[in-house]
C-alpha positions in Angstrom: 55.5 95.5 92.5 56.1 99.3 91.4 56.6 100.2 95.2 59.3 97.1 95.7 61.3 98.4 92.7 61.3 101.8 94.1 62.4 100.6 97.7 64.9 98.5 96.6 66.6 101.1 94.4 66.1 103.8 97.0 67.7 101.6 99.6 70.7 100.8 97.0 71.4 104.4 96.6 70.9 105.6 100.0 73.2 102.8 101.0 75.6 103.5 98.2 75.5 100.1 97.1 76.9 100.0 93.6 74.0 98.4 91.2 73.0 98.7 87.2 69.3 98.3 86.7 67.9 98.3 83.1 64.5 97.6 80.8 65.3 96.4 77.5 62.8 97.9 74.6 59.3 96.8 74.4 59.8 94.4 77.5 57.9 94.6 80.8 60.5 93.1 82.9 63.2 95.3 85.0 66.6 93.8 85.4 69.0 94.7 88.4 72.3 93.5 89.2 74.3 94.6 92.3 77.7 95.2 91.3 80.5 93.0 92.6 83.4 93.1 90.0 84.4 96.5 88.1 87.3 96.0 85.6 88.1 98.0 82.1 86.1 97.4 79.4 88.0 95.7 76.4 86.4 95.4 73.2 87.8 91.4 72.9 85.0 90.8 75.4 82.8 91.0 72.6 84.5 87.8 71.1 84.2 85.8 74.1 81.7 87.4 76.4 82.1 86.9 80.0 80.5 84.3 81.6 79.1 86.5 84.6 76.5 88.9 83.7 77.2 92.7 83.3 77.0 96.0 82.2 79.2 98.0 80.2 80.0 102.1 80.3 81.9 103.2 77.7 82.6 106.9 77.3 82.1 109.1 74.1 86.0 109.7 74.0 88.9 108.1 75.2 90.4 110.4 77.9 87.4 112.0 79.1 86.2 109.0 81.3 87.4 105.2 81.5 85.5 102.5 79.8 84.0 99.9 82.3 82.7 96.7 82.7 80.7 96.0 86.1 79.8 92.4 86.8 77.1 91.1 89.0 77.3 87.6 91.0 73.4 87.5 90.3 70.7 89.2 88.2 67.3 90.1 89.8 64.1 90.5 87.5 60.9 92.7 88.4 57.8 92.9 86.7 56.9 96.4 85.5 53.2 97.6 85.6 51.6 98.2 82.7 50.4 101.9 82.1 48.7 103.9 79.3 50.9 105.2 77.0 50.7 109.0 76.7 52.4 111.9 74.7 55.1 113.8 76.3 53.9 116.9 78.3 56.0 120.2 78.7 58.4 120.5 81.6 57.4 122.6 84.6 60.7 124.5 84.3 61.8 126.0 80.9 65.5 125.2 81.6 66.2 124.8 78.0 65.1 128.5 77.3 68.0 130.2 79.3 69.1 133.2 76.9 72.7 132.8 78.0 72.8 128.9 77.1 71.2 130.0 73.7 73.9 132.5 73.1 76.9 130.3 74.0 74.9 127.4 71.9 74.8 129.8 68.9 78.4 130.9 68.8 79.5 127.2 68.8 77.0 127.0 66.0 78.7 129.5 64.0 82.1 127.9 64.4 80.8 124.4 63.1 78.7 125.9 60.3 82.0 127.7 59.2 83.6 124.1 59.2 81.0 122.7 57.2 80.8 125.5 54.5 84.5 125.1 54.4 84.0 121.4 53.4 86.1 120.4 56.5 83.4 118.3 57.6 80.1 116.6 55.9 78.3 116.3 59.1 79.1 117.1 63.3 77.1 116.8 66.0 76.9 119.9 68.6 75.7 119.1 72.1 74.9 121.0 75.1 74.3 120.6 78.6 71.5 121.9 80.9 72.3 122.2 84.8 69.6 121.3 87.3 70.9 123.2 90.7 69.2 120.4 92.9 69.9 117.2 94.3 67.8 114.6 92.8 69.3 111.2 94.3 66.2 110.5 96.2 64.0 111.0 93.2 66.0 108.9 91.3 63.8 105.4 91.8 60.6 107.5 90.6 62.4 109.2 87.7 63.7 105.9 86.5 60.3 104.1 86.8 58.7 107.1 84.8 61.2 106.6 82.1 60.5 103.1 81.6 56.4 103.7 81.6 56.8 106.9 79.4 58.9 105.6 76.8 58.3 102.0 76.2 60.3 101.8 73.0 63.4 103.0 74.5 66.4 101.5 76.5 66.0 102.7 79.9 69.0 102.2 82.6 70.1 103.7 85.7 73.7 102.8 87.2 75.5 104.0 90.3 79.2 103.0 91.0 82.1 104.8 92.4 83.6 104.0 88.6 81.1 105.9 86.7 79.1 108.3 89.2 75.2 107.9 88.9 73.5 108.0 85.1 70.4 107.2 84.0 68.6 107.6 80.6 66.1 106.3 77.9 68.0 105.6 74.6 66.2 104.9 71.5 69.2 104.0 69.6 71.1 100.7 69.3 74.5 100.6 68.5 75.1 96.5 68.5 73.5 93.7 69.7 74.2 89.9 69.2 71.6 87.3 70.2 73.0 83.8 69.3 74.8 83.8 66.0 72.8 86.8 64.8 74.1 90.4 65.1 72.5 94.0 64.7 72.9 97.3 64.2 71.1 100.4 63.3 71.7 103.7 61.6 69.5 106.2 63.4 69.5 110.1 62.5 67.0 112.9 61.4 64.6 113.9 64.3 61.4 115.9 64.0 58.3 116.3 66.5 55.4 115.0 63.9 55.0 111.6 62.1 54.8 111.8 58.1 56.2 109.3 55.6 60.1 109.5 55.0 59.5 111.8 51.8 58.0 114.7 53.9 61.1 114.8 55.8 63.8 117.5 54.5 66.7 117.1 52.7 68.5 117.9 55.5 66.8 115.3 57.9 67.3 112.7 54.8 70.9 113.6 54.2 71.9 112.9 58.0 70.1 109.6 58.0 72.0 108.8 54.4 75.4 109.8 56.1 75.0 107.4 58.9 73.8 104.6 56.7 76.7 104.7 54.0 79.2 104.8 56.8 77.7 101.5 58.1 77.5 100.1 54.7 81.0 100.9 53.8 82.1 99.4 57.1 80.5 96.0 56.8 82.4 95.8 53.5 85.5 96.7 55.0 85.2 93.7 57.8 84.1 91.4 55.1 80.2 91.3 55.6 78.9 90.7 51.8 75.5 89.2 53.0 73.4 91.1 55.4 69.8 92.3 55.8 68.9 96.2 55.3 65.6 97.3 56.1 64.5 101.3 56.2 64.5 104.0 56.3 61.4 103.6 58.5 60.0 106.4 61.1 60.2 105.3 64.4 58.5 107.1 67.5 60.4 108.1 70.6 58.2 109.9 73.2 57.7 113.1 71.7 60.1 112.9 68.7 60.1 111.0 65.8 63.7 109.8 63.9 64.4 107.9 60.6 66.0 104.6 61.0 67.6 101.7 58.9 68.2 98.5 60.5 71.0 96.0 59.3 71.3 92.2 60.4 73.7 89.5 59.6 75.4 86.5 61.0 78.4 86.6 63.2 80.2 83.8 61.0 80.2 86.4 58.2 82.3 89.3 59.9 86.0 89.0 60.5 87.1 90.5 63.9 83.9 91.4 65.1 85.6 93.5 68.3 87.3 95.6 66.1 83.8 96.3 64.0 82.1 97.5 66.9 85.2 99.6 68.2 85.3 101.3 64.5 81.6 101.5 64.7 81.7 104.1 67.7 81.2 106.7 67.8 78.8 106.4 64.4 78.2 109.5 62.5 74.9 110.1 64.3 76.9 111.0 67.6 80.1 112.3 65.8 80.2 113.3 62.5 81.4 112.4 59.1 84.5 112.2 58.3 84.9 110.6 61.8 88.3 112.0 62.9 87.9 115.4 61.5 84.5 115.8 63.0 85.9 114.5 66.8 88.6 117.2 66.2 85.9 119.9 65.7 83.7 118.9 68.6 86.7 118.9 71.0 87.6 122.4 69.7 84.2 124.0 69.9 82.1 122.2 72.6 82.8 123.7 76.1 82.0 120.8 78.1 83.2 117.2 78.5 80.7 114.9 77.1 82.1 111.9 79.5 79.6 108.8 78.9 77.1 111.1 76.8 77.4 109.6 73.3 79.1 106.7 74.5 77.4 103.2 74.8 76.4 101.1 77.6 74.2 98.3 78.2 74.3 94.4 79.4 77.1 92.4 78.4 77.7 88.7 79.7 76.2 85.6 80.4 75.4 85.3 76.6 73.9 88.8 76.7 74.8 91.7 74.6 72.7 94.8 73.9 74.7 98.1 73.5 73.0 101.2 73.4 74.1 104.5 72.3 74.0 106.9 75.5 71.5 109.4 74.6 68.6 111.4 76.4 70.8 110.7 79.7 71.5 112.6 82.8 74.3 112.5 85.2 73.5 112.9 89.1 75.9 114.3 91.5 75.1 115.6 95.0 74.7 119.1 94.2 73.5 119.3 90.7 72.3 117.1 87.7 73.2 117.3 84.1 71.5 116.9 81.1 73.2 116.4 77.7 71.4 116.8 74.4 72.4 117.5 70.8 71.8 117.2 67.2 73.5 116.7 64.1 74.6 119.7 61.8 75.2 119.7 58.0 75.3 122.7 55.5 71.8 122.9 55.4 71.0 123.3 59.4 69.6 126.5 60.5 70.2 127.6 63.9 66.8 128.1 65.4 65.5 124.8 64.1 68.7 123.0 65.6 68.3 124.4 68.8 64.7 123.5 68.9 65.6 120.3 68.3 67.7 120.0 71.6 64.9 121.5 73.5 62.4 118.6 72.1 65.1 116.1 73.0 65.9 117.6 76.7 62.2 117.0 77.3 62.6 113.1 77.7 64.1 113.6 80.9 62.6 117.1 82.1 59.3 115.9 81.6 59.8 113.0 84.1 61.3 114.8 87.1 58.3 115.5 88.7 55.8 113.1 89.8 53.0 115.6 88.9 53.8 115.2 85.3 54.1 111.3 85.3 
């Protein structure tokens, strides 16, 4: 079956046939749809989902890329092979240790820390890119399958379309899901390489998680949700990393204007900062790259299926280069080397599966 999946994906890529493929967390089925329809994504699709199965790609910020809903006439399902879970291995190429990249990151860190110290923002996310000057298109089926095997708890996806280009990733972070009348969202923030109880985590890591949770608490209240279940923070493992996670669930009937709620939810303080508008302005001023679909959200939407994930641990592939996106949350308690090392650890999600020798 693995060879069948690889051959199918390879044929679609070589033939430049638009498609999307994904594997939900902790599932052993891969779903694939050949894209036959592409239209602008509108949040009101969440109120009345399209009858046709589809996949959403929404950018971090309006203006950098368009939000798309990509529909398919038929979904195919493939059974993925069960493989032993193994810890991540270090990538063969230490692309993340480039001195020029570190110097650039350090200057952007300094600018954002000035804003944090001045009280302009409480939290802001600083991201960076890692460029691989090679054509990975023919390797993508293998890379994607290795992602599904290495990161069983992540939402793994591969999208190739004229509208979005080619993107793939393994996201541990749910933005919003609806199953029947039950709605779910999460607060995921704080990152470290080792496990331990929540009390073992630093004040900075707990502050990050608390800011995101407080934002969601406030948002639920603003949209009239008075009854909801809140669980956490708990520790979850995402490959070589661990995070703090708080889960929220509520009935769809509880919320007024669901579409506007999800629109207000994106981007959460986990990907933007707090307060949102000030953090967004700071990101636009300081970062030297466009995030495009990094930090946005993606996932299946349509045919009674809605599972939207934040687009992190992701990569954009072009004919002559591939670009990885990594980032981390800064607060007044942040330290440069610690934050840089966090982005290094996050980059290994993709760097560690680029070569079959590391699978």
